[in-house]
C-alpha positions in Angstrom: -72.9 -6.0 26.1 -70.3 -6.8 24.0 -68.1 -9.7 22.5 -64.2 -8.8 22.0 -62.7 -11.5 19.2 -58.9 -11.4 19.3 -56.0 -12.9 17.3 -57.3 -11.5 14.1 -55.3 -11.0 11.3 -55.7 -8.2 8.4 -58.3 -9.0 6.0 -62.3 -8.5 5.5 -64.5 -10.2 7.8 -68.5 -10.2 7.1 -71.7 -11.9 8.4 -71.3 -11.6 12.4 -73.6 -13.8 13.7 -73.5 -14.3 18.0 -75.3 -17.6 19.7 -75.7 -17.6 23.0 -75.9 -20.4 25.6 -79.1 -21.4 25.2 -78.6 -22.0 21.2 -80.5 -18.7 20.2 -78.8 -17.0 17.3 -78.8 -13.3 16.3 -79.3 -11.4 13.3 -76.6 -11.4 10.7 -74.4 -8.2 10.7 -73.6 -8.1 7.2 -70.3 -5.8 8.0 -67.9 -5.5 6.4 -65.1 -5.0 8.9 -61.7 -4.5 7.3 -58.4 -5.3 9.6 -55.3 -3.5 8.1 -51.7 -3.5 9.4 -50.3 -0.3 10.5 -48.3 2.1 8.2 -44.7 0.8 7.6 -41.9 3.5 8.9 -41.1 5.8 6.5 -38.0 4.9 4.1 -34.8 6.1 6.4 -31.6 8.3 5.3 -28.7 6.5 5.0 -25.2 8.2 5.1 -21.9 7.6 5.6 -18.4 9.1 6.0 -17.3 7.8 2.7 -14.6 8.1 0.8 -12.1 6.6 2.9 -8.6 5.4 2.7 -8.0 1.6 3.3 -7.7 1.0 7.4 -9.6 4.4 8.1 -13.2 4.2 10.1 -16.2 3.7 8.2 -19.3 5.1 10.2 -22.3 4.5 8.8 -25.6 6.5 9.7 -29.4 5.9 9.6 -32.3 8.5 10.4 -36.0 7.7 10.1 -38.8 10.5 10.9 -40.8 7.8 12.5 -40.4 7.3 16.0 -39.8 3.9 17.9 -38.1 2.1 14.6 -35.3 -0.1 15.0 -32.8 -0.3 11.7 -31.5 -3.4 10.0 -27.9 -2.9 8.0 -26.7 -5.7 5.1 -23.4 -4.7 3.1 -20.6 -6.3 1.6 -18.3 -8.9 2.9 -21.0 -10.3 5.1 -21.8 -7.1 7.0 -24.8 -6.8 9.1 -26.0 -4.6 11.9 -29.0 -3.6 14.0 -27.4 -0.4 15.4 -28.6 2.8 14.0 -24.7 4.1 13.8 -22.6 1.1 13.3 -18.9 1.7 12.1 -16.3 -0.6 10.6 -12.7 0.0 12.0 -10.5 -0.6 10.6 -12.4 -0.6 6.9 -10.9 -2.3 3.9 -11.0 -2.5 0.0 -13.5 -5.3 0.4 -15.9 -3.5 2.6 -16.5 -1.0 -0.4 -19.5 -1.1 -1.9 -23.6 -0.5 -1.4 -24.8 -0.6 2.0 -28.8 -1.3 2.6 -31.2 -0.3 5.7 -34.5 -0.7 6.5 -36.5 0.6 9.5 -39.0 -1.7 11.4 -41.9 -0.6 13.9 -44.6 -2.9 14.7 -43.4 -5.6 12.5 -43.7 -3.5 9.7 -40.6 -2.8 7.8 -39.5 0.2 5.4 -38.4 0.3 1.9 -34.4 -0.1 2.0 -32.8 2.7 1.6 -28.7 2.2 0.4 -25.5 4.2 0.1 -22.6 3.4 -1.7 -19.3 3.4 0.4 -15.7 3.9 -1.5 -12.5 2.8 -0.3 -9.2 4.0 -2.1 -6.2 1.8 -1.4 -3.1 2.9 0.1 -0.2 4.3 -2.3 3.0 2.2 -1.8 6.4 3.5 -3.6 8.4 0.4 -3.4 11.5 1.7 -5.4 12.8 5.0 -6.2 15.4 5.7 -8.9 17.0 8.6 -10.4 19.0 10.2 -13.3 21.4 13.2 -12.9 21.6 16.0 -15.2 23.1 15.6 -18.2 24.8 19.5 -18.3 26.2 21.5 -15.4 23.5 23.5 -14.1 21.0 21.4 -15.8 17.2 21.1 -15.2 16.9 17.5 -17.1 17.3 15.3 -14.0 14.4 12.4 -13.1 13.2 10.6 -9.8 11.2 7.8 -11.0 8.6 6.1 -8.3 7.6 2.8 -8.8 4.9 0.1 -7.1 1.9 2.7 -8.0 -1.6 2.0 -9.9 -1.4 2.6 -13.5 -3.5 5.4 -14.6 -4.1 7.3 -11.1 -3.0 10.9 -10.7 -1.0 11.5 -8.0 0.0 14.6 -5.9 4.1 13.8 -5.6 5.7 16.0 -2.7 9.6 16.1 -1.6 11.7 18.6 -0.2 14.6 20.2 -2.7 17.6 21.4 -0.2 15.1 21.6 2.5 12.3 23.7 0.2 8.9 21.9 -0.1 7.6 20.7 -3.5 4.6 19.3 -4.8 3.5 18.4 -8.3 0.8 16.4 -9.8 1.6 13.7 -12.1 -0.2 10.4 -13.4 1.4 7.0 -13.3 2.1 5.2 -16.7 0.9 1.8 -17.9 3.6 0.4 -15.5 2.8 1.9 -12.2 5.3 4.2 -12.4 5.9 8.5 -11.8 8.4 9.9 -13.5 9.5 13.6 -11.6 10.9 15.4 -14.6 12.8 18.7 -15.1 15.2 18.4 -11.9 18.6 20.1 -10.8 21.3 18.7 -9.0 20.7 18.6 -4.9 19.0 16.6 -2.4 15.6 15.5 -2.4 14.1 14.4 0.8 10.7 13.4 2.4 9.5 11.9 -1.1 5.7 10.7 -0.9 2.7 10.6 -3.3 -1.2 10.9 -2.4 -4.2 9.8 -4.4 -7.9 10.4 -3.2 -6.1 12.0 0.3 -4.4 8.8 0.8 -0.8 9.2 1.6 1.7 6.6 0.7 5.0 5.7 2.5 7.9 8.3 2.3 11.1 7.3 0.7 14.6 9.0 0.2 16.9 11.0 0.5 17.7 10.9 -3.3 20.9 13.2 -4.7 21.3 14.2 -7.9 24.7 15.7 -9.4 25.7 17.8 -12.4 28.2 16.0 -14.4 32.1 16.4 -13.5 33.1 19.8 -15.2 36.4 19.7 -17.6 40.0 19.6 -15.8 41.3 23.2 -15.6 42.9 24.3 -18.6 47.3 24.6 -18.3 48.2 28.1 -19.1 51.5 28.7 -21.1 53.0 31.8 -23.0 56.6 32.6 -24.5 56.9 35.0 -21.6 59.6 36.4 -21.4 60.1 38.4 -24.3 
């Protein structure tokens, strides 16, 4: 016959004996018998659709080669989830940072995997001003866009007399982008993009050349 001993934890078991109802004890079976935990799941592969713009949807992903696992996520701003593919919508700047996920199976937990999520702010043009060219048919007019982040590179887009234009500038220390080399005309649909995140649209702005001098008065000593 056999005896099944249940409820055992991991460890090393030695010196087994069996005593029957008559009080007779068997010889000692020295052992050892070693019980171990099942192997933990492999480390999952964590991913996301980062980088993102503020207000977009963050999609997190976890995959594991071990079948039958459950997942546990933790991240910035108190984030937690047990989904394999959790999402945050809308995502904001405080959701940026490192997300950690583990896989569990049969009470065994894998080593953690991490993924870094980057969230970029939406640019906001708070003011636009302009200076006219200083000469007729000149190209030294400017537009100044305010409210941006100092030191950040922006793609400035606008239409000049109906024609699309795209140029790149870096905002100065006060968060201003100065678009130079402008001629007289109408500038519309003015906006900027940084890290694929588009700003609000401002305009129109009209630049004009200086007033020309008055027409000269002609005279002569005719008739002669």
